[in-house]
C-alpha positions, 0 to 999 in steps of 0.5 A: 554138276552145278545142280548137284553142287547147289544141292550139296551146298544147301546142306553144307555138304562137301563133294564126295572125296576121292571117288574110285572110278568104278563108283563114279557112275553110281555116284553121279546118279545119286547126285542127280537124284539129290538135286532133283529132290532138293531143287525140284521137289521130286519125291520119286528121286529119294528111292533113286538116290538111296538105290544108287548109294546102296549099290556103292555101299554093298559093293565088294570093293567098297571096303577097299575104297579110301576112308574119306570116300566111305565116310561120305557114302555111308553118311549120304546113304543113311540120310537118304534112308532116314528121309524115306523112313520119316514118310508116314507111308513107309515101314520102319525098315528104312529107318532101321537101314539108316541106323545100320549105315550110321552105326557103320560110319561111326565105326570108321571115323576118327574119335572126336572129329567133325565126321563123328559129330555128323554121324552122331547127329544123324544117328541121333535123329534116326533114333528119334524118328524110330522112337516117334514111331514105336515109342521105345524109351531106349531109342530116345535115350540113345538119341540123346546120348548121340546128340550130346556127343555130337555137340561136344565134337562139333566145336569149331564148325559153326554150321555143324555146331548149330545143327547138332545143338538143334538136334539135341534140342529136338531130342530134349523136347521130345523127352519133355513131352514124353515123360515130363522131364522139365529140367530139360527145357531150359537146356534145350532152349539154351542150345537152340537159341545158340544155333539160331543166333550163330547160324539162323540166316544160313540155308538151314537156319529156318530149321533151327528157328522151327525147333526153337518155335516148338520149344517156346510153344512147349514152355508156353503150354507149361507156364502160359507166357504170351511172349513165348507164343508171340516169339514162336509165331514170329520165328515160324513166319520168318522160317516159312519164307524159305522153300524147303519141301524136304523138311520132315517128308510126309508132313507136307509143311510142318512150319505152316502146320505148326504156325497154324496150331500156335495161331489157334492157341494165341486166339484162345488167349487174345480172342483175335479172330484174325489169328483163328481165320489165318490158322484155318486157312493155313491148315486147309492148305495141308489137307484140301486136295491131298490124296492121303493127308497125314494125321497131324494135318487132319488133327490140327485142322480139326482142332481149329474148326472145333475152336471156331465152332466154340466161338460162334461157328456153326454145326458144319464146322463141328461135324467137319472137325469130328470127321478130321479127328476120327480120320486122324485116329484111323490113320495112326499106326501102332506105336505112333508117339502122337496117338494119345494126342489124336485120341484126346482130340477125337474125344474133344470133338465128340464131346462138343457134338454130344453137347450140341445134340444131347446124344448120350452115345456120343458121350460114351464114345468121348469117354472111350477116346479120353481113356485111350488117350490116358492109357498112352500118356506117360504119368509125368507128361505135361499133356496128362493133366489136360487129358485127365481134365477132359476125362473128368468133365466127360465122366462128370457130365455123363454121370449126371445124365445117367445118375451112375454114382460110379462115373461121378466118383471116377470124375472126382478122382480124375479132377483130383489127379488133373490138379495134382499132376498139373501143379507139377507140369501144367499150371494152366490145366491145373487151374482149369481143372480145379476151378471146374471141380470146385464149382461142381463140388460147391453146387453139390454142397460138398464144401470140404471137397470144394475147399480142396479143389479151390486150394489147388486152383489158388496154388496153380494161379499163384504159380502162373502169376509168379512165372510170368514176366510181363504185366500183360501176361500176369493180367491175362492169367488173373482174368482166368482166375478172377473171383477165385479168392472169393469162392475159395474163401466162401468154401473155407467159411462153410467148413469153419476154416475162417482164418484160412479164408482170410489168408486166401482173400489176402493172397488173392487180392491186389496181386500185382500191387503186392508183388511190387510192395513185397520188393519195396518193403524187404527189410534188409538194412539190418544185414548191411555191415555183416558177413551177409551184406554181399547177399543183400547187394546181390539181391538189390542188384538183381531186382534193379536189373530185373526192373530195368529189363522190364522198363526197357522192353527186353525180350522174354528170354532176357526178362526170364533170366533176370527173374531167375537171378532174383529168385536165386538171390531170394533163396540165398537170403532165406538161408540166413537165420531170421530171414527164412520168411523173406518175401514169403506168401502171407499167412494169418500172423501177417494179417494180424500184425498189419491191422492198425490200432483201434481198427478193424479190417472187413473183407467183403465177399459176394457169392453165387447164393450168399456172401460173407464178411470176414473181420479182423480186429487189432487183437487178432480175432477173426469173425465171419458172418453171412451176407445176403449179397449175391454176385448177381445182385452186386453186379446189377447195382454196380451197373445201375450206378454206371447207367445213371451217372450221365442222367441227372434225373436218375442219378440221385435216386439210383444212388439212394437205392443202391446205398440203401441196399448196401446197408441191408445186404452188406454193411449191417451184417458186417458191422455186427461182427466188427466190434467197437473199433473207431476205424473200419478199413474196407477190402471189398471183392469183385464189383463190391469195390465199385459201390460207395459203401461208406455211404451205405445208410439206414433210416434213424429213429428220428427219420434222419439217415444214418450212414456208415460214415456216421458210425465209424471212420471209414477207409479202403485198402487194396489189401492188408499188406498194402495197408501195413506198408502205407502205415509204416511209410506214413509214420516215417514221412513228413508232409511239409512240401506241397506241389499243386496242379491247378486247372491245366490249360487244355485245348478245349478251354474247359475251365474248372470252376472254383479251382483258384479258390480250392488251390488257395485253401490248399496252399494256405497250410504250406510254407512254400508250395510249388504251384503248377498252373495253366500252361505250366502244368505240363507233363514234364513239370508234373513228373518232376514235381512228384519226386520233390514234394510230400503232398500232391494235390491235383485240380484237373480233369480225369479220364476213366477207361474201365476196360483198360484202366492202366490208361486212366489219366489225369489231363495236363496242359496241352491235353497231355495225359499222366496215365496210370501206366506211368504212375505204376512205373514210379518208385517214390518211397525213397523221396518220401511222399505222404498224400495224393489228393485227386480232386478230379472226376473218376479217379476211383473207378477200378477196372471192370476186367480185373476188379480184384486187382483194383487197378486204378489211381489209388492202387497205382499211387500206393504202389508208387509210394504214397501211403494215402490217396484221396480219389473220386468215384464220380463227377462232383460240383466244383463248389462242393469239392472246394468246400470239402477240400477247404475243410479237409485241409483245415482239419488235417493241418490245423486240428492235426487229425490223421488224413483218413479221419479228416476226410470223413469229418469233412464229408460229414461237415459238408453234408450236415452244416448250414451255410451259416455254420460253414462260414463260422468254421472257415472264417478264422482261416480266411485271412487273404482275399483269395481265401475269402472268396469262397466264404463270400459265396456262402454269405449270398446263400440262405444261412440256414440251408444245407445244400449238400446233404445228398451223398451225390455231393460228398460220397464220391470222395474216398480215402485209400491207405493210411 
């Protein structure tokens, strides 16, 4: 009896009450069979348990037995038949018997009782199992009705309520996957999270965690959040520690199988080989040595092997993957709700082997499998998009192989369907399909079709971006869509839609920055004091809570709830007359409005075959011209600069060659469309952002070089929205207080030459500057100073980490680092900052992984609230830097030139003037010994010499913002 009671307690069952004497022997046999099944993993015990309980229920005396006894026996008999029915080797008869037993039990229980909740839960579970076998939607609807009533009646019993909520969650997840009803996802997660929170450590708690993991996996498929995947895998790893061989009998170990599937999926995002190797090892445990592996185990192992093949595996992996998938299809019974998935997986393996061998017969087989999958997939199911995409690619390739125009036309339709359905249910697949479709259309020269495809890709990328809560998730999807704004704009240019092209570029560059600026620049002050003030307070409180949740490392569920609250508050403000466009996506009118007076903005794009420049002047006129600049050519020049940086013998020659090419391929054609505005703001895309375009040059008529810097006042901006915000902040902020970091004391003891001279020239123009020198330039003091002054000047070492730019750093005393990640978390707009000058090496090197996000110090400081930033693209001699900074501040503070103009003028001055002329220009301001030291150095040189004519000395500096 101890064994029987242990088995009953594992499920939370009470002993069978009031058993009549005539039934006790059969009841004992049923109890022993239950114990053998639960405690010894004896699958043969299930039929014995069902047979013993059937004898009781079928007895002529059963109807006269005590009601509580009948309720318990009907429930246990139904559960036994349900367990047997889930086994893939059995027919539907067992599930039908379970359905009849649970229905009979519901007829005698008290309405609203816990007994009714148990029967409703069990009947709902049985109907769900039947649905998964035969696919009848009425069964799924019945399962949902019974599970909902079970939740209502389970209140007061913690374990029972958790079980019923989890049952409803499982039904809702199946409905989501069956017909694409996304509204059910949030409700399902709500119910199962409550179940895990209240009963997650009970004997059945691992099952609740398993269902929660499946729901998080479903949400990941739809919205792509890596946090959902991480949480699901952690839940499964925790659940797998519990011994439960009965869970979904016939599938061996669904927890292990699902964990393997999710590890494979995470590998596809992170490329961590340990995830994939672990996934294959787990999946093999469910197949190797098993006489008749079930289809889910076969197809999951096949998927993992195919993934390993695609990332460096051999043909043996591929052939085994195909064998697994074809075996899974063959073992699938009619009506199995996962039949479509197995056909699709078989198509994937056939496609891979087709590509590897070139055998067209395999291509025809793949098309047939994809067609079969789509025929079995509901029109609104989330998986439909990926299957349409797979069919489109197979038709595309097979059509080009065979020259069959019918297949090619069908491929276009399939791509189009994949994008349309994906924008409703699966953004990730919509993005993949649209990008593939757009590239194919562009290769055919069908620019109208390419524009349509890329418009879908842009929409999918934006939706993926908006639905992610963590910066790392946003960055992962931005990696997937890198280059999309450029190719989309080029396609629009080719069809003459230049304004739409500019909007595509503006919306797609610096999205991480723009999201923050959109929050900061929201003009809500005019609503304060009106009847709408509560909406403003609600919005501001929601944004503050969301920011705090992100900074404090809250869980994805908390972050998502916070973001949803922000979205609801935004929707409320948009209902106010005059605020309908609050935080809206930019359009051409926004771009026109943001162009500063007497300025022209140049969007510069390199393409596969050619590039394009779009110009927008302060009158709002948009022009576009071809550029002879290809992506490959730009990448080669950017790499050449990187390779020559540490080779003094090659550096100047390489810089000359790259900037000369930049004039012919980029600057000269763009200037032809730029009009006569004095100021040019460059917004270069891709690796163009890594070239010093302001130093592009051509030979003049007198043989001397003419640089872009000589033609116009040149600056850079992440995008025009950032420029607009910078212009506004610059106009409302003073520049009276200076904080200057001077040569922090580092462990290496490496000092910065001319640091004191440079610091003296900077301090010259401010009444009471705050100086953080040497050991005093520590991390805490510098952070404090950032919010206490309007101008910040750093004379220190810089560290560039292009592969991980948020770890770019300014080196402070004690080798502490002020990283870009820290700067990104700052909000200094309220304290009023005006300018940051980074007189340090490598502070203007955007990350190479996300070039269109221009992640680096200039963008980070603009996000933190600085309207203007001066930064450097490479290391410059200290003396040249000190002279340049001395003249820059002189022109800005004494001559009252705007900072962007002062920097350009100072660069020309450093380049063109003789030592004698430099002494003449600086001497009037050199009124202290510290200031005169730099002038004395010049007096020792040849008075007619121009030592800094080469762009290596002056072109490293660039101005960003306003």
